[in-house]
C-alpha positions in Angstrom: 0.0 0.0 0.0 1.4 3.4 -1.1 0.5 6.2 1.3 0.2 9.7 -0.3 0.5 12.8 1.7 -1.9 15.7 1.2 -0.5 18.8 -0.4 -2.8 21.1 1.4 -0.9 22.3 4.5 -4.1 22.3 6.6 -4.5 18.5 6.1 -1.0 17.6 7.4 -1.5 15.4 10.5 1.5 16.8 12.4 2.7 20.3 13.1 5.4 21.1 10.6 8.7 22.9 11.0 7.3 26.0 9.3 4.6 26.4 11.9 7.3 25.9 14.7 9.5 28.6 13.3 6.8 31.0 12.1 3.9 31.3 9.7 4.3 31.0 6.0 3.6 34.7 5.8 7.0 35.4 7.2 8.6 33.6 4.2 6.1 35.1 1.8 7.1 38.6 2.8 10.9 37.9 2.4 12.0 40.1 -0.5 14.4 37.4 -1.8 11.7 34.7 -2.1 10.2 34.4 -5.6 6.7 33.1 -6.1 8.2 29.9 -7.5 10.3 29.4 -4.4 7.2 30.0 -2.2 5.2 27.5 -4.2 8.0 24.9 -3.7 8.1 25.7 0.0 4.3 25.2 0.2 4.6 21.8 -1.5 7.4 20.6 0.7 5.4 21.5 3.8 3.4 18.3 3.4 6.3 15.9 2.9 7.1 13.4 5.8 10.5 14.9 6.4 8.9 18.3 7.0 6.9 16.8 9.9 10.0 16.0 12.0 10.0 17.9 15.3 12.5 20.6 15.5 14.3 19.0 18.5 14.8 15.8 16.4 16.1 17.7 13.5 18.6 19.5 15.7 19.9 16.1 17.0 20.4 14.9 13.4 22.2 18.1 12.6 24.4 17.8 15.7 25.6 14.4 14.3 26.3 15.9 10.9 28.3 18.8 12.4 30.4 16.5 14.5 31.9 15.1 11.4 33.7 18.4 10.9 36.0 17.6 13.8 37.0 14.2 12.6 39.9 13.4 10.3 39.8 13.5 7.4 37.2 16.3 7.2 34.4 15.2 4.8 34.0 17.2 1.6 31.1 19.6 1.6 30.6 19.0 5.4 28.0 21.8 5.7 26.0 20.8 2.6 23.0 19.8 4.8 22.5 23.5 5.6 21.6 24.1 1.9 19.2 21.3 1.3 16.2 23.6 1.7 15.2 26.8 3.4 13.4 24.8 6.2 16.6 23.0 7.1 18.7 26.1 6.8 16.4 28.1 9.0 16.3 25.3 11.6 20.1 25.1 11.6 20.7 28.9 11.8 18.3 29.3 14.6 19.9 26.7 16.8 23.0 28.3 18.5 24.1 25.1 20.3 24.9 23.5 16.9 27.7 26.1 16.4 29.0 26.3 20.0 32.0 24.0 19.4 34.9 25.9 18.1 37.9 24.2 16.6 40.9 26.6 16.6 42.4 24.7 13.7 39.6 25.5 11.3 40.0 29.3 10.7 37.6 29.1 7.7 34.7 27.9 10.0 35.6 29.8 13.2 34.1 33.2 12.4 30.8 31.8 11.1 30.5 29.4 14.1 31.1 32.2 16.5 28.5 34.4 14.8 25.9 31.6 14.6 26.5 30.5 18.2 25.1 33.9 19.4 25.3 33.9 23.2 25.5 30.1 23.7 28.3 28.7 26.0 31.3 27.8 23.9 33.5 24.7 23.8 36.9 25.3 22.4 39.1 22.5 21.1 42.1 22.0 18.8 42.3 19.0 16.5 45.9 19.8 15.8 48.7 22.0 17.3 49.4 23.5 13.9 47.8 26.6 12.3 46.0 27.8 15.4 44.1 31.1 15.5 43.3 32.3 19.0 42.6 36.0 18.3 39.0 35.2 17.3 38.1 34.4 20.9 39.0 37.9 22.2 35.4 39.2 22.0 33.8 35.9 23.1 35.8 35.1 26.3 32.7 35.5 28.5 31.0 32.7 26.6 33.8 30.1 27.2 32.4 27.1 29.0 35.0 24.5 28.1 38.6 24.5 26.8 40.2 21.3 25.6 43.4 22.0 23.6 46.8 20.6 22.8 49.0 23.5 21.7 52.6 24.7 21.4 53.7 26.8 24.4 53.6 30.1 22.4 50.0 29.4 21.2 49.0 28.4 24.7 50.2 31.7 26.0 48.5 33.7 23.2 45.2 31.9 23.9 45.1 33.1 27.5 46.4 36.6 26.6 43.5 37.0 24.3 40.8 35.8 26.7 42.4 37.3 29.8 40.6 36.7 33.1 37.1 37.0 31.5 36.3 33.3 32.2 33.5 33.5 34.7 31.6 30.5 33.3 34.7 28.4 32.4 34.1 25.1 34.2 36.1 22.6 32.1 39.8 23.2 31.4 42.1 20.6 29.7 45.5 21.9 28.7 48.1 19.8 27.0 51.4 20.8 25.4 52.4 19.2 22.1 55.1 16.5 22.3 58.7 17.6 22.8 57.6 21.0 24.0 59.0 22.5 27.2 56.8 22.9 30.2 54.8 26.1 30.6 53.7 28.2 33.6 50.5 30.2 33.1 49.7 33.0 35.4 45.9 32.5 35.3 43.3 32.0 38.0 40.5 29.4 37.8 37.6 30.7 39.9 34.9 28.6 38.4 36.8 25.6 37.0 35.5 22.2 38.2 37.2 19.8 35.8 40.9 20.5 35.6 43.4 18.5 33.5 47.0 19.8 33.1 49.8 18.1 31.1 53.1 19.9 31.7 51.2 23.1 32.4 51.1 24.9 35.7 48.6 27.5 36.9 48.1 29.5 40.1 47.4 26.6 42.4 45.9 28.8 45.2 43.0 29.6 42.9 42.0 25.9 42.5 39.0 25.1 44.6 35.7 23.2 44.4 37.1 20.8 41.9 35.4 17.5 41.0 38.1 16.3 38.7 41.8 16.9 39.0 44.5 15.4 36.8 48.2 16.6 36.8 50.9 15.1 34.7 54.6 15.7 33.9 55.3 18.6 36.2 59.0 19.1 37.3 59.9 20.6 40.6 59.9 24.1 39.2 56.2 23.9 38.1 54.8 21.2 40.3 52.6 22.2 43.2 54.0 21.6 46.7 52.4 18.9 48.9 51.1 21.8 51.0 49.3 23.2 47.9 47.9 19.8 47.0 46.6 19.3 50.5 45.0 22.8 50.3 43.3 21.9 47.0 41.9 18.8 48.7 40.6 20.8 51.6 38.9 23.3 49.2 37.5 20.6 47.0 35.3 18.4 49.3 33.3 17.0 46.4 36.4 15.8 44.5 35.4 12.6 42.5 38.4 11.8 40.3 42.0 12.4 41.3 45.0 11.5 39.0 48.6 12.6 39.8 51.3 11.3 37.4 54.9 12.2 37.2 54.7 15.2 39.5 57.7 16.2 41.7 56.7 18.5 44.6 59.6 20.6 45.7 58.8 20.0 49.4 58.6 16.2 49.2 61.7 15.6 51.3 60.6 18.0 54.1 57.0 16.7 54.2 56.3 14.9 57.5 55.2 11.2 57.3 52.9 11.6 60.3 51.0 14.4 62.0 49.5 16.0 58.9 45.9 17.0 58.7 43.8 14.2 57.1 41.4 15.5 54.5 38.3 13.3 54.0 37.4 12.8 50.3 34.0 11.1 50.8 33.0 11.5 47.2 36.2 10.2 45.6 35.4 7.6 42.9 38.8 7.0 41.4 42.4 7.6 42.6 45.4 7.2 40.3 48.8 7.9 41.6 52.1 7.4 39.6 55.5 8.2 40.9 58.0 7.3 43.5 56.8 5.3 46.5 57.5 8.2 49.0 55.4 10.6 46.9 52.5 8.1 46.9 52.9 7.5 50.6 52.9 11.3 51.3 49.7 11.8 49.5 48.0 8.8 51.1 49.0 10.0 54.5 47.0 13.2 53.9 43.7 11.9 52.7 41.0 9.4 53.4 38.3 8.0 51.2 35.6 5.3 51.1 35.8 1.6 50.2 34.0 2.4 46.9 37.0 4.3 45.6 38.9 2.6 42.7 42.6 2.8 43.5 45.5 2.5 41.0 49.2 2.8 41.7 52.1 3.0 39.2 55.4 2.8 41.1 58.6 0.8 41.5 57.6 -1.1 44.6 60.7 -2.3 46.4 59.2 -2.9 49.9 56.1 -4.1 51.6 53.0 -2.5 50.2 51.7 -1.8 53.7 54.4 0.9 54.1 52.6 3.1 51.6 49.6 3.5 53.9 49.1 5.4 57.1 48.1 2.5 59.3 49.3 -0.3 57.1 46.0 -0.6 55.2 43.8 1.5 53.0 43.0 4.9 54.5 39.2 4.5 54.5 37.3 7.1 56.4 36.0 4.6 59.0 36.8 5.1 62.7 39.0 2.0 62.6 41.1 0.7 59.7 39.2 -1.8 57.7 40.4 -4.1 54.8 39.1 -3.9 51.3 36.4 -6.4 50.4 37.2 -8.1 47.1 36.3 -11.5 45.8 39.0 -12.0 43.2 42.8 -11.6 42.9 44.9 -11.4 39.8 48.7 -11.5 39.8 51.1 -10.8 36.9 54.8 -10.3 36.5 54.4 -6.6 36.8 51.0 -6.0 38.2 48.5 -7.1 40.9 44.8 -6.6 40.9 42.1 -6.8 43.6 38.9 -7.4 41.7 35.3 -6.9 42.9 33.6 -9.4 40.6 34.4 -12.9 39.5 31.7 -13.4 36.9 33.9 -12.5 33.8 37.2 -14.4 33.6 40.3 -12.3 32.9 38.1 -9.2 32.7 40.0 -5.9 32.2 36.9 -3.7 32.8 38.0 -0.7 34.8 34.8 -0.7 36.9 35.7 -4.2 38.2 39.0 -3.0 39.8 39.0 -2.3 43.5 42.8 -1.9 43.7 45.7 -2.3 41.3 49.4 -1.7 41.4 51.8 -1.8 38.4 55.5 -1.8 38.8 58.7 -2.2 36.7 59.7 -4.8 39.3 57.6 -7.8 40.2 55.2 -6.5 42.9 53.6 -9.9 43.6 55.8 -10.9 46.5 55.4 -7.5 48.2 51.7 -7.6 47.8 51.4 -11.1 49.2 53.1 -10.1 52.4 50.4 -7.4 52.8 47.3 -9.4 52.0 46.1 -9.9 55.6 46.2 -6.1 56.2 44.8 -5.0 52.9 41.8 -7.3 52.4 39.7 -10.0 54.0 41.2 -13.3 52.6 38.2 -15.3 53.6 36.1 -13.4 51.0 38.4 -14.3 48.1 36.9 -17.1 45.9 38.7 -16.6 42.6 42.5 -16.4 41.8 44.0 -15.6 38.4 47.7 -16.2 37.7 48.9 -14.4 34.6 51.6 -15.4 32.2 55.0 -16.1 33.8 54.1 -15.0 37.3 54.8 -18.4 38.9 58.5 -18.0 37.8 58.8 -15.1 40.2 57.3 -16.8 43.2 59.3 -18.9 45.7 57.8 -22.0 47.2 57.0 -20.4 50.5 55.4 -17.3 48.9 52.9 -19.3 46.7 52.2 -21.7 49.6 51.5 -18.7 51.9 49.1 -17.2 49.3 47.1 -20.4 48.9 47.0 -20.9 52.7 45.5 -17.4 53.3 42.8 -17.6 50.7 41.4 -20.9 52.1 37.9 -20.3 50.6 39.2 -20.3 47.1 36.7 -21.9 44.6 38.1 -21.0 41.2 41.7 -21.0 40.0 42.6 -19.7 36.5 46.2 -20.1 35.3 47.7 -18.6 32.1 50.9 -19.8 30.4 53.2 -20.8 33.3 55.5 -23.4 34.7 52.9 -25.5 36.7 55.3 -27.7 38.6 55.2 -25.9 41.9 51.5 -25.0 41.8 50.3 -28.6 41.0 52.6 -29.9 43.7 51.1 -27.7 46.4 47.5 -28.4 45.3 48.0 -32.1 45.5 50.2 -32.3 48.7 48.9 -33.3 52.1 49.7 -30.4 54.3 50.8 -30.4 57.9 48.2 -31.1 60.5 49.4 -28.1 62.5 47.2 -25.9 60.4 43.7 -27.1 61.3 41.7 -24.2 59.7 42.8 -25.3 56.2 41.7 -28.9 56.6 39.1 -30.5 54.4 36.5 -33.2 55.3 37.2 -36.6 53.7 33.7 -38.0 52.9 35.1 -41.6 52.4 36.9 -42.0 55.7 34.9 -39.5 57.8 38.2 -37.8 58.9 39.8 -34.4 58.6 42.4 -34.3 56.0 44.6 -31.2 55.7 44.9 -29.8 52.1 45.4 -26.4 50.6 42.3 -24.7 49.2 39.9 -27.3 50.3 36.9 -25.5 48.6 38.6 -25.4 45.2 36.1 -26.7 42.6 37.1 -25.2 39.3 40.5 -25.3 37.6 41.1 -23.5 34.3 44.2 -23.4 32.1 45.2 -20.7 29.7 43.5 -17.4 28.8 40.7 -17.5 26.1 42.7 -15.4 23.6 46.0 -17.3 23.9 47.3 -20.6 22.6 49.3 -22.9 24.9 51.6 -24.9 22.7 52.8 -28.4 23.7 50.5 -28.3 26.7 49.7 -32.0 26.9 53.3 -33.0 26.4 54.4 -31.1 29.5 51.4 -30.9 31.8 48.7 -33.5 31.1 50.2 -36.1 33.4 51.0 -33.7 36.3 47.4 -32.3 36.1 46.0 -35.8 36.0 48.0 -36.7 39.2 46.9 -33.5 40.9 43.2 -34.1 40.2 43.5 -37.8 41.3 45.2 -36.9 44.6 42.7 -34.2 45.5 40.0 -36.8 44.9 41.7 -39.1 47.3 42.2 -36.3 49.8 38.5 -35.6 49.9 38.6 -32.3 48.0 37.6 -33.3 44.4 37.3 -30.8 41.7 34.0 -30.3 39.8 35.1 -28.5 36.7 38.2 -28.6 34.5 38.6 -26.1 31.6 41.3 -26.1 28.9 41.3 -23.0 26.7 43.2 -23.6 23.5 45.5 -26.0 25.1 47.5 -27.7 22.3 47.1 -31.5 22.1 44.0 -32.1 24.2 41.8 -34.8 22.9 38.4 -36.3 23.8 40.1 -39.4 25.2 42.3 -37.3 27.5 39.2 -35.6 28.8 37.5 -38.8 29.6 40.4 -39.9 31.9 39.5 -37.1 34.3 35.8 -38.2 34.6 36.1 -40.6 37.5 37.9 -38.0 39.7 35.6 -35.1 39.1 32.7 -34.7 41.5 30.2 -33.9 38.7 32.2 -35.4 35.8 32.4 -32.0 34.1 35.4 -31.4 31.8 35.3 -28.5 29.3 37.7 -28.7 26.4 38.0 -25.4 24.7 41.2 -26.4 22.9 42.3 -25.8 19.4 43.3 -29.3 18.4 
């Protein structure tokens, strides 16, 4: 069935754009509109596209205009403004469409500034080359957001042109182009709430009421002092995101380890600190936050992780120190993760991280010594050992880890030397450790074994291929599964992700020793 639309404007079922922008008489009285153009306008009024609400049309135009800021810039990127007078009128009467100004497009900038009228402006730079900042001189009061990467000379020229007329500027992101020297700007930020500075310094005493603070690459001559950082914390009680990377406060050596005023940051959602251990420790000694805060450290950890914290554990804003509640641990050769959720194996989702530390040296041993102070081991039900991490662990360190997380249910192992791990999981432990004992259903006796609740054992990461797996590890894994069955702690699930050489016959050999006879072969044979 073909539906025809009435040509009479009074029979159109929906209100048209013409009626939203004004009566047809307005267009009829325009001196530049000929009778033929008016007739065409009258006919187009009844077409389906003319019945689109103005708000929906603006959203479509907003998508079209966003293509201008992508590389490569499309040819005739503003052709949609010349389709018809209705579209052009809708575009020109919407200031928000033109409120994003790219300093690297001098051909567009004057027209965008004119069409934006009095709308708040967002200033960006898609490149550090061919930048024109003089155009903003008469529009400084409209600046709402600045996100630019410029050469130092252009950065200085930008703030010379706009001066201190930034009363509504709330978002400020300043980055210098690569290989450029650092820059000190003598500017105040009375209304900025989101502040990101990369090798750029400002007047730190004017920073207050921030919700987002990110500083990167500031040498001692430009970096704020620890006193200034603490002052910013005090004046920003609603701070939600804090990221400090590669800063070198000049007073770091004189900063006291104890006795400083603790600033509670109860709204902090993410904390990222990168630098020397003593810098991270100094900042942690001055703040407290909630267990909901996501914590990430990047440092060369050479000592026990507990020494970074004020009381040997996370500085939560409770009356008494409390450990972090996580259900999964992941250890790698240069990183350790405390994860909140175990549902997705090997997940790298940022929201799943409760705490992480990355180091040029292996941090696993230093983290293992701190586990009882940093988290509640009884809540850990999943452990992931990333590629090569078992080569960095001594016998006692791995045994200590498995002994502490005695409620472990799922163990996932990437490409590693499995000799030590399989030996510990299958060995009968000393009876002097009664709380790690498992109940032997066959003989009705208590039999000590590591990880008595372990039920699922998985080998390799889904995206990797473990070559010659069966040649080296099939028999040791078979012996381990068999011995745990005899010790009264049988497994229920075995998973082999792309483990080279696994066959259906090999899988069936595990059947008698699994509690539910469940073996998953995900191998590439």
